OpenMM code with the backbone's topology and positions (N, CA, C; nanometers):
from openmm import Vec3, app, unit

residues = "UNK UNK UNK UNK UNK UNK UNK UNK UNK UNK UNK UNK UNK UNK UNK UNK UNK UNK UNK UNK UNK UNK UNK UNK UNK UNK UNK UNK UNK UNK UNK UNK UNK UNK UNK UNK UNK UNK UNK UNK UNK UNK UNK UNK UNK UNK UNK UNK UNK UNK UNK UNK UNK UNK UNK UNK UNK UNK UNK UNK UNK UNK UNK UNK UNK UNK".split()
positions = [
    Vec3(1.4805, -0.3720, 0.1980),
    Vec3(1.3664, -0.3791, 0.2844),
    Vec3(1.2608, -0.4649, 0.2188),
    Vec3(1.1804, -0.5311, 0.3016),
    Vec3(1.0750, -0.6175, 0.2494),
    Vec3(0.9399, -0.5781, 0.3067),
    Vec3(0.8402, -0.5782, 0.2178),
    Vec3(0.7020, -0.5517, 0.2558),
    Vec3(0.6182, -0.6703, 0.2107),
    Vec3(0.5148, -0.6997, 0.2865),
    Vec3(0.4204, -0.8023, 0.2446),
    Vec3(0.2920, -0.7314, 0.2037),
    Vec3(0.2540, -0.7501, 0.0772),
    Vec3(0.1344, -0.6867, 0.0234),
    Vec3(0.0389, -0.7970, -0.0221),
    Vec3(-0.0761, -0.8028, 0.0441),
    Vec3(-0.1766, -0.9050, 0.0130),
    Vec3(-0.1154, -1.0454, 0.0112),
    Vec3(-0.0263, -1.0702, 0.1067),
    Vec3(0.0337, -1.2025, 0.1218),
    Vec3(0.1567, -1.2287, 0.0371),
    Vec3(0.1954, -1.1339, -0.0484),
    Vec3(0.3121, -1.1503, -0.1350),
    Vec3(0.4233, -1.0571, -0.0894),
    Vec3(0.5459, -1.1099, -0.0801),
    Vec3(0.6599, -1.0306, -0.0369),
    Vec3(0.7179, -0.9518, -0.1540),
    Vec3(0.7435, -0.8230, -0.1291),
    Vec3(0.8058, -0.7341, -0.2280),
    Vec3(0.9320, -0.6760, -0.1644),
    Vec3(1.0398, -0.6655, -0.2423),
    Vec3(1.1658, -0.6087, -0.1935),
    Vec3(1.1898, -0.4719, -0.2554),
    Vec3(1.2422, -0.3795, -0.1737),
    Vec3(1.2739, -0.2439, -0.2175),
    Vec3(1.4112, -0.2068, -0.1645),
    Vec3(1.4829, -0.1232, -0.2405),
    Vec3(1.6153, -0.0790, -0.1975),
    Vec3(1.6075, 0.0262, -0.0895),
    Vec3(1.4986, 0.1030, -0.0870),
    Vec3(1.4837, 0.2076, 0.0141),
    Vec3(1.3421, 0.2038, 0.0682),
    Vec3(1.3184, 0.2737, 0.1774),
    Vec3(1.1862, 0.2777, 0.2394),
    Vec3(1.0954, 0.3710, 0.1596),
    Vec3(0.9977, 0.3159, 0.0878),
    Vec3(0.9091, 0.4022, 0.0087),
    Vec3(0.7928, 0.4565, 0.0917),
    Vec3(0.7316, 0.5594, 0.0412),
    Vec3(0.6055, 0.6066, 0.1001),
    Vec3(0.4954, 0.5164, 0.0461),
    Vec3(0.3817, 0.5216, 0.1092),
    Vec3(0.2683, 0.4425, 0.0620),
    Vec3(0.2317, 0.4847, -0.0801),
    Vec3(0.2360, 0.6134, -0.1095),
    Vec3(0.2050, 0.6612, -0.2452),
    Vec3(0.2989, 0.6007, -0.3482),
    Vec3(0.4273, 0.5933, -0.3167),
    Vec3(0.5252, 0.5349, -0.4094),
    Vec3(0.4972, 0.3871, -0.4315),
    Vec3(0.4617, 0.3167, -0.3249),
    Vec3(0.4291, 0.1746, -0.3380),
    Vec3(0.3096, 0.1569, -0.4315),
    Vec3(0.2079, 0.2392, -0.4151),
    Vec3(0.0896, 0.2298, -0.5002),
    Vec3(0.1253, 0.2595, -0.6462),
    Vec3(0.2164, 0.3539, -0.6689),
    Vec3(0.2652, 0.3802, -0.8050),
    Vec3(0.3336, 0.2560, -0.8604),
    Vec3(0.4215, 0.1959, -0.7789),
    Vec3(0.4959, 0.0758, -0.8193),
    Vec3(0.4004, -0.0379, -0.8569),
    Vec3(0.2883, -0.0477, -0.7867),
    Vec3(0.1908, -0.1542, -0.8112),
    Vec3(0.0856, -0.1146, -0.9151),
    Vec3(0.1045, 0.0017, -0.9792),
    Vec3(0.0116, 0.0530, -1.0805),
    Vec3(-0.1311, 0.0691, -1.0264),
    Vec3(-0.1418, 0.1193, -0.9032),
    Vec3(-0.2719, 0.1391, -0.8405),
    Vec3(-0.3066, 0.2867, -0.8206),
    Vec3(-0.2220, 0.3763, -0.8713),
    Vec3(-0.2465, 0.5192, -0.8564),
    Vec3(-0.3771, 0.5576, -0.9255),
    Vec3(-0.4593, 0.6361, -0.8553),
    Vec3(-0.5829, 0.6851, -0.9119),
    Vec3(-0.7008, 0.5903, -0.9003),
    Vec3(-0.6784, 0.4700, -0.8508),
    Vec3(-0.7875, 0.3740, -0.8350),
    Vec3(-0.8559, 0.3930, -0.7004),
    Vec3(-0.9797, 0.3514, -0.6928),
    Vec3(-1.0532, 0.3563, -0.5662),
    Vec3(-1.0106, 0.2353, -0.4849),
    Vec3(-0.9464, 0.2611, -0.3711),
    Vec3(-0.8961, 0.1501, -0.2913),
    Vec3(-0.8922, 0.1839, -0.1436),
    Vec3(-0.8758, 0.0797, -0.0660),
    Vec3(-0.8576, 0.0931, 0.0787),
    Vec3(-0.7275, 0.0224, 0.1135),
    Vec3(-0.6528, 0.0820, 0.2077),
    Vec3(-0.5243, 0.0246, 0.2479),
    Vec3(-0.5221, 0.0049, 0.3992),
    Vec3(-0.4792, -0.1145, 0.4391),
    Vec3(-0.4593, -0.1457, 0.5802),
    Vec3(-0.3105, -0.1735, 0.5991),
    Vec3(-0.2495, -0.1060, 0.6953),
    Vec3(-0.1068, -0.1246, 0.7252),
    Vec3(-0.0947, -0.1775, 0.8672),
    Vec3(-0.0402, -0.2971, 0.8797),
    Vec3(-0.0204, -0.3606, 1.0107),
    Vec3(-0.1488, -0.3586, 1.0949),
    Vec3(-0.2620, -0.3861, 1.0275),
    Vec3(-0.3892, -0.3962, 1.0980),
    Vec3(-0.4638, -0.2660, 1.1177),
    Vec3(-0.4111, -0.1544, 1.0667),
    Vec3(-0.4761, -0.0237, 1.0832),
    Vec3(-0.5057, 0.0368, 0.9464),
    Vec3(-0.6276, 0.0871, 0.9300),
    Vec3(-0.6659, 0.1525, 0.8045),
    Vec3(-0.5875, 0.2831, 0.7899),
    Vec3(-0.5347, 0.3061, 0.6698),
    Vec3(-0.4641, 0.4309, 0.6399),
    Vec3(-0.5597, 0.5195, 0.5599),
    Vec3(-0.5962, 0.6367, 0.6125),
    Vec3(-0.6836, 0.7269, 0.5368),
    Vec3(-0.6154, 0.7734, 0.4081),
    Vec3(-0.6926, 0.7863, 0.3023),
    Vec3(-0.6375, 0.8302, 0.1738),
    Vec3(-0.5586, 0.9607, 0.1880),
    Vec3(-0.6037, 1.0483, 0.2756),
    Vec3(-0.5355, 1.1769, 0.2953),
    Vec3(-0.3947, 1.1597, 0.3529),
    Vec3(-0.3635, 1.0413, 0.4042),
    Vec3(-0.2318, 1.0157, 0.4641),
    Vec3(-0.1392, 0.9327, 0.3747),
    Vec3(-0.1825, 0.8961, 0.2537),
    Vec3(-0.1001, 0.8117, 0.1669),
    Vec3(0.0368, 0.8735, 0.1408),
    Vec3(0.0423, 1.0046, 0.1097),
    Vec3(0.1703, 1.0699, 0.0801),
    Vec3(0.2611, 1.0759, 0.2022),
    Vec3(0.2028, 1.0947, 0.3188),
    Vec3(0.2811, 1.1133, 0.4411),
    Vec3(0.3197, 0.9816, 0.5095),
    Vec3(0.2626, 0.8704, 0.4665),
    Vec3(0.2879, 0.7422, 0.5332),
    Vec3(0.4137, 0.6776, 0.4781),
    Vec3(0.5193, 0.6761, 0.5593),
    Vec3(0.6440, 0.6094, 0.5232),
    Vec3(0.6343, 0.4639, 0.5675),
    Vec3(0.6696, 0.3743, 0.4773),
    Vec3(0.6650, 0.2322, 0.5082),
    Vec3(0.7993, 0.1880, 0.5647),
    Vec3(0.7961, 0.0832, 0.6463),
    Vec3(0.9174, 0.0336, 0.7114),
    Vec3(0.9340, -0.1154, 0.6835),
    Vec3(1.0558, -0.1620, 0.6938),
    Vec3(1.0869, -0.3024, 0.6716),
    Vec3(0.9957, -0.3907, 0.7570),
    Vec3(0.9343, -0.4884, 0.6933),
    Vec3(0.8487, -0.5819, 0.7648),
    Vec3(0.7017, -0.5435, 0.7700),
    Vec3(0.6660, -0.4240, 0.7197),
    Vec3(0.5248, -0.3840, 0.7203),
    Vec3(0.4417, -0.4849, 0.6415),
    Vec3(0.3182, -0.5046, 0.6891),
    Vec3(0.2235, -0.5918, 0.6209),
    Vec3(0.1054, -0.5070, 0.5769),
    Vec3(0.0789, -0.5090, 0.4472),
    Vec3(-0.0280, -0.4277, 0.3907),
    Vec3(-0.1315, -0.5151, 0.3219),
    Vec3(-0.2555, -0.4738, 0.3361),
    Vec3(-0.3657, -0.5339, 0.2619),
    Vec3(-0.4254, -0.4206, 0.1801),
    Vec3(-0.4345, -0.4405, 0.0496),
    Vec3(-0.4886, -0.3391, -0.0396),
    Vec3(-0.6089, -0.3994, -0.1112),
    Vec3(-0.7220, -0.3298, -0.0994),
    Vec3(-0.8453, -0.3745, -0.1619),
    Vec3(-0.8871, -0.2692, -0.2635),
    Vec3(-0.9080, -0.3120, -0.3882),
    Vec3(-0.9493, -0.2218, -0.4945),
    Vec3(-1.0993, -0.2373, -0.5148),
    Vec3(-1.1697, -0.1236, -0.5169),
    Vec3(-1.3143, -0.1255, -0.5396),
    Vec3(-1.3413, -0.1537, -0.6877),
    Vec3(-1.4345, -0.2460, -0.7120),
    Vec3(-1.4715, -0.2827, -0.8478),
    Vec3(-1.6213, -0.2601, -0.8634),
    Vec3(-1.6564, -0.1795, -0.9623),
    Vec3(-1.7983, -0.1536, -0.9870),
    Vec3(-1.8560, -0.2572, -1.0822),
    Vec3(-1.9815, -0.2701, -1.0786),
    Vec3(-2.0468, -0.3646, -1.1687),
    Vec3(-2.1946, -0.3704, -1.1392),
    Vec3(-2.2623, -0.4500, -1.2139),
    Vec3(-2.4051, -0.4532, -1.1917),
    Vec3(-2.4683, -0.5800, -1.2255),
] * unit.nanometer
topology = app.Topology()
chain = topology.addChain("A")
for resn in residues:
    res = topology.addResidue(resn, chain)
    for name in ("N", "CA", "C"):
        topology.addAtom(name, app.Element.getBySymbol(name[0]), res)
């Protein structure tokens, strides 16, 4: 299966959950927002959101500074 994340294609042997994808990308525990196929995914739904072949995701990580 293939997913497009921030314009880059990633291949997986099985359909991962959004939480697993974030683990794979080393983004677990970070403050971020995720859009899947044009729809915002609430953080409370990360574990329950199963990704499918061809999904397009945009992931934005919050960066603090001053």
